[in-house]
Residue frames as qw, qx, qy, qz and C-alpha x, y, z in Angstrom:
[[0.715, 0.154, -0.158, 0.663, -4.39, -9.96, -2.04],
 [0.335, -0.763, -0.223, 0.505, -3.19, -7.15, 0.26],
 [0.327, 0.944, -0.001, 0.044, -2.41, -3.77, -1.30],
 [0.382, -0.778, 0.469, 0.169, 1.04, -3.95, 0.24],
 [0.667, -0.098, 0.683, 0.280, 1.77, -6.90, -2.04],
 [0.560, 0.646, 0.480, 0.195, 0.64, -5.07, -5.15],
 [0.171, 0.975, -0.056, 0.127, 2.72, -1.90, -4.92],
 [0.631, 0.421, -0.420, 0.498, 6.42, -1.12, -4.71],
 [0.612, -0.413, -0.439, 0.512, 8.19, -0.77, -1.36],
 [0.138, -0.966, -0.158, 0.153, 8.29, 2.68, 0.31],
 [0.494, -0.561, 0.364, 0.556, 12.06, 2.83, -0.14],
 [0.424, 0.209, 0.640, 0.606, 11.71, 2.26, -3.91],
 [0.093, 0.853, 0.489, 0.157, 8.83, 4.80, -4.07],
 [0.307, -0.873, 0.036, 0.376, 11.01, 7.37, -2.31],
 [0.494, -0.302, 0.520, 0.628, 13.89, 6.74, -4.70],
 [0.338, 0.517, 0.644, 0.451, 11.65, 7.08, -7.73],
 [0.051, -0.956, -0.287, 0.046, 10.42, 10.46, -6.43],
 [0.407, -0.728, 0.250, 0.492, 13.99, 11.64, -5.85],
 [0.468, -0.030, 0.637, 0.612, 14.83, 10.63, -9.44],
 [0.185, 0.271, -0.169, -0.930, 12.03, 12.88, -10.70],
 [0.076, -0.278, -0.899, -0.330, 9.36, 10.36, -11.57],
 [0.361, -0.340, -0.150, -0.856, 6.00, 12.10, -11.72],
 [0.105, 0.029, 0.837, -0.536, 3.99, 11.42, -8.54],
 [0.610, 0.092, -0.178, -0.767, 0.79, 10.18, -10.17],
 [0.228, 0.036, -0.973, 0.023, -0.50, 6.97, -8.67],
 [0.611, -0.468, -0.439, -0.464, -3.61, 5.45, -7.23],
 [0.799, -0.485, -0.299, 0.194, -1.67, 4.51, -4.07],
 [0.172, 0.789, -0.304, 0.506, 0.53, 6.66, -1.81],
 [0.644, -0.280, -0.499, 0.508, 2.79, 6.31, 1.22],
 [0.112, -0.812, -0.040, -0.572, 1.88, 9.23, 3.43],
 [0.348, 0.120, -0.648, 0.666, 3.68, 10.20, 6.60],
 [0.517, -0.658, -0.341, -0.429, 1.24, 10.22, 9.52],
 [0.104, -0.512, 0.583, -0.622, 1.69, 11.25, 13.13],
 [0.705, -0.304, -0.639, -0.049, 1.20, 8.50, 15.68],
 [0.490, -0.370, -0.514, 0.599, 0.70, 9.24, 19.34],
 [0.104, -0.890, -0.301, 0.326, 0.50, 12.71, 20.74],
 [0.435, 0.861, -0.049, 0.260, 1.95, 15.80, 19.00],
 [0.342, -0.842, 0.412, -0.069, 4.46, 16.13, 21.86],
 [0.842, -0.200, 0.478, 0.151, 5.86, 12.62, 21.12],
 [0.310, 0.738, -0.411, -0.436, 6.70, 13.63, 17.50],
 [0.475, -0.123, 0.858, 0.153, 6.42, 10.06, 16.29],
 [0.581, 0.498, -0.185, -0.617, 5.63, 9.36, 12.67],
 [0.538, -0.030, 0.819, 0.196, 5.15, 6.37, 10.37],
 [0.261, 0.226, -0.540, -0.768, 4.35, 5.94, 6.73],
 [0.562, 0.275, 0.679, -0.385, 0.86, 4.61, 5.92],
 [0.108, 0.060, 0.769, 0.627, -0.13, 3.16, 2.60],
 [0.344, 0.499, 0.460, -0.649, -3.30, 4.91, 1.42],
 [0.349, 0.434, 0.688, 0.464, -5.53, 5.00, -1.63],
 [0.075, 0.886, 0.383, -0.250, -6.43, 8.36, -3.10],
 [0.401, 0.878, 0.043, 0.257, -5.28, 11.59, -4.56],
 [0.630, 0.180, -0.254, 0.711, -1.81, 13.06, -4.30],
 [0.142, -0.643, 0.040, -0.752, -3.48, 16.03, -2.72],
 [0.801, -0.572, -0.052, -0.168, -3.97, 13.88, 0.37],
 [0.477, 0.576, -0.530, 0.400, -0.43, 14.38, 1.69],
 [0.732, -0.331, -0.495, 0.332, 1.31, 13.25, 4.79],
 [0.433, -0.809, -0.122, 0.379, 2.82, 15.31, 7.57],
 [0.195, -0.701, 0.300, 0.617, 4.67, 18.29, 6.18],
 [0.617, 0.627, -0.192, -0.436, 3.63, 17.21, 2.69],
 [0.103, -0.453, 0.873, 0.150, 5.76, 14.07, 2.76],
 [0.827, 0.268, 0.364, -0.335, 4.20, 11.57, 0.38],
 [0.073, -0.393, 0.800, 0.448, 5.48, 9.07, -2.19],
 [0.759, 0.236, -0.262, -0.547, 3.61, 7.39, -5.04],
 [0.530, -0.223, 0.814, -0.083, 3.32, 3.68, -4.26],
 [0.493, 0.380, -0.478, -0.620, 3.20, 2.49, -7.90],
 [0.854, 0.032, 0.458, -0.244, 1.34, -0.69, -8.75],
 [0.581, -0.045, 0.700, 0.413, 2.52, -3.28, -11.29],
 [0.438, 0.708, 0.517, 0.198, 0.13, -1.89, -13.94],
 [0.009, 0.989, -0.010, -0.144, 1.34, 1.69, -13.39],
 [0.422, -0.623, 0.539, 0.378, 5.00, 0.66, -13.58],
 [0.591, 0.223, 0.683, 0.368, 4.44, -1.39, -16.77],
 [0.319, 0.887, 0.326, 0.072, 2.76, 1.65, -18.38],
 [0.179, -0.918, 0.249, 0.251, 5.76, 3.82, -17.44],
 [0.541, -0.327, 0.664, 0.398, 8.24, 1.31, -18.83],
 [0.535, 0.516, 0.611, 0.274, 6.27, 1.08, -22.13],
 [0.150, 0.977, 0.139, -0.057, 6.12, 4.90, -22.36],
 [0.258, -0.811, 0.453, 0.264, 9.93, 5.03, -21.93],
 [0.760, 0.500, -0.383, -0.161, 10.42, 2.32, -24.59],
 [0.206, -0.472, 0.836, -0.189, 12.03, 0.00, -22.03],
 [0.879, 0.128, -0.159, -0.430, 11.12, -3.33, -23.61],
 [0.013, -0.443, 0.889, -0.119, 13.48, -5.73, -21.87],
 [0.671, -0.133, -0.673, -0.281, 12.30, -9.28, -21.88],
 [0.347, -0.337, 0.590, -0.647, 10.67, -10.07, -18.53],
 [0.330, -0.129, -0.930, -0.097, 9.54, -13.49, -17.50],
 [0.524, -0.580, -0.373, -0.500, 6.18, -13.82, -15.78],
 [0.750, -0.396, -0.434, 0.304, 7.89, -15.00, -12.61],
 [0.444, -0.003, -0.166, 0.881, 9.69, -11.69, -12.37],
 [0.118, -0.569, -0.304, -0.755, 6.66, -9.47, -12.53],
 [0.425, -0.623, -0.532, 0.384, 6.37, -7.71, -9.16],
 [0.032, 0.983, 0.121, 0.131, 6.13, -4.05, -8.38],
 [0.514, -0.751, 0.298, 0.289, 9.51, -4.08, -6.74],
 [0.676, 0.022, 0.534, 0.507, 11.21, -5.74, -9.69],
 [0.360, 0.719, 0.422, 0.418, 9.61, -3.26, -12.14],
 [0.216, -0.975, -0.023, 0.049, 10.37, -0.26, -9.86],
 [0.622, -0.508, 0.400, 0.442, 14.02, -1.31, -9.84],
 [0.575, 0.347, 0.515, 0.532, 14.03, -1.45, -13.68],
 [0.113, 0.916, 0.265, 0.280, 12.67, 2.08, -13.78],
 [0.456, -0.847, 0.161, 0.220, 15.21, 3.28, -11.19],
 [0.687, -0.172, 0.464, 0.532, 18.03, 1.74, -13.23],
 [0.435, 0.636, 0.435, 0.466, 16.76, 3.52, -16.36],
 [0.092, -0.979, -0.106, -0.148, 16.61, 6.90, -14.64],
 [0.592, -0.676, 0.287, 0.331, 20.05, 6.45, -13.01],
 [0.652, 0.099, 0.477, 0.581, 21.62, 5.58, -16.36],
 [0.266, 0.799, 0.367, 0.395, 19.90, 8.57, -17.93],
 [0.317, -0.947, 0.010, 0.051, 21.16, 10.92, -15.17],
 [0.696, -0.420, 0.352, 0.464, 24.75, 9.67, -15.64],
 [0.606, 0.421, 0.438, 0.513, 24.79, 10.43, -19.37]]
């Protein structure tokens, strides 16, 4: 299975970072320059490794896997019933985002 299918989308990873979720993952979306420096074209690349391997201008987002997201949900005592068919990194990332957004509103 491709790594892209095992981690949350870049947009969800970016939102989790903005909500203050600790950036500690085995996978990262790092901004990389494509083409020549004069073209100033960039794209995000999914990479494996340390958070110290950052993208252009330090722009990097943790691309959390299902296992990492489940651990975070357990640590936060979010024990909603989830059916096996719903277990995907994007689904779990959205659950975590909802939790943090509700917490920020309070």
